[in-house]
C-alpha positions as CSV (number, residue, x, y, z in Angstrom):
1,M,-1.6,-69.4,-173.9
2,P,-4.7,-68.7,-171.7
3,A,-6.2,-71.3,-169.4
4,Y,-9.6,-71.5,-167.8
5,W,-11.1,-72.7,-164.5
6,I,-14.5,-74.2,-165.2
7,A,-16.3,-74.5,-161.9
8,H,-19.7,-76.1,-161.2
9,V,-21.2,-75.2,-157.9
10,T,-24.2,-76.0,-155.8
11,A,-24.2,-74.1,-152.5
12,T,-25.6,-76.3,-149.8
13,D,-25.2,-73.6,-147.1
14,P,-25.6,-70.3,-148.8
15,A,-24.8,-68.3,-145.7
16,R,-21.4,-70.0,-145.2
17,Y,-20.7,-69.9,-148.9
18,K,-20.8,-66.1,-148.8
19,G,-17.5,-66.3,-146.8
20,Y,-15.9,-67.8,-149.9
21,Q,-17.6,-65.3,-152.2
22,S,-16.2,-62.4,-150.1
23,L,-12.6,-63.6,-150.3
24,A,-12.1,-65.4,-153.6
25,P,-12.5,-62.5,-156.1
26,E,-9.6,-60.6,-154.6
27,V,-7.4,-63.6,-155.0
28,F,-8.4,-64.1,-158.6
29,A,-7.6,-60.5,-159.3
30,R,-4.1,-60.9,-157.9
31,F,-3.4,-63.7,-160.4
32,G,-4.7,-61.7,-163.4
33,A,-7.9,-63.7,-163.7
34,R,-10.9,-62.5,-165.6
35,F,-14.5,-63.8,-165.1
36,L,-16.1,-64.9,-168.4
37,A,-19.2,-66.4,-166.9
38,R,-20.5,-66.4,-163.3
39,G,-23.9,-67.7,-162.5
40,G,-26.7,-66.7,-164.8
41,A,-29.1,-68.9,-166.8
42,S,-27.8,-72.3,-167.9
43,D,-28.8,-75.7,-169.2
44,C,-27.3,-79.0,-168.3
45,P,-28.2,-81.5,-171.1
46,E,-25.7,-84.1,-169.8
47,G,-24.0,-85.0,-166.5
48,A,-24.5,-83.9,-163.0
49,E,-26.5,-80.7,-162.6
50,F,-25.2,-77.9,-160.5
51,D,-26.8,-74.5,-159.6
52,R,-23.9,-72.2,-160.7
53,H,-21.3,-72.4,-163.4
54,V,-18.3,-70.2,-163.5
55,V,-15.6,-69.7,-166.2
56,I,-12.5,-67.8,-165.2
57,E,-9.7,-67.0,-167.6
58,F,-6.1,-66.9,-166.5
59,P,-2.9,-65.9,-168.4
60,D,-1.8,-69.5,-168.5
61,L,-2.2,-72.9,-166.8
62,A,0.7,-72.4,-164.5
63,T,-0.9,-69.2,-163.2
64,A,-4.3,-70.9,-162.7
65,R,-2.6,-73.7,-160.7
66,A,-0.6,-71.2,-158.7
67,C,-3.8,-69.3,-157.8
68,Y,-5.5,-72.5,-156.7
69,M,-2.5,-73.6,-154.5
70,S,-1.9,-70.1,-153.0
71,P,-2.4,-69.7,-149.3
72,E,-4.9,-66.9,-150.0
73,Y,-7.1,-69.1,-152.2
74,Q,-6.9,-72.0,-149.8
75,A,-8.1,-69.7,-147.1
76,A,-11.1,-68.8,-149.3
77,K,-11.7,-72.4,-150.1
78,A,-11.8,-73.3,-146.4
79,Q,-14.8,-71.0,-146.2
80,R,-16.5,-72.9,-149.0
81,D,-15.6,-76.4,-147.7
82,G,-18.8,-78.1,-146.3
83,A,-20.9,-75.2,-147.7
84,A,-21.0,-76.3,-151.3
85,E,-20.7,-79.2,-153.8
86,V,-18.0,-78.1,-156.2
87,M,-16.3,-79.5,-159.3
88,I,-13.4,-77.5,-160.7
89,T,-11.5,-78.3,-163.9
90,M,-8.5,-76.3,-165.2
91,V,-8.0,-76.5,-168.9
92,E,-5.5,-74.9,-171.3
93,G,-7.0,-72.7,-174.0
94,L,-6.3,-72.7,-177.7
């Protein structure tokens, strides 16, 4: 059953955030992830507003979790830490 990362992001230091953007896609590819939405126009009728919204499909929830916990993703995340406000939810699909 597929699973999804739903990420809401506001880059507070766009130059530093580029370090994350240069590393993360390769990690996602290694875990069989597929981007369904990345940036683009959006509306936020409820809740906290973020600048970017990203939806990434994984083969299953275990793979999504493994990707997040992988040393490679944690290295990418270290580039993002302090450079963006981020909320990530992992959810199992139907």
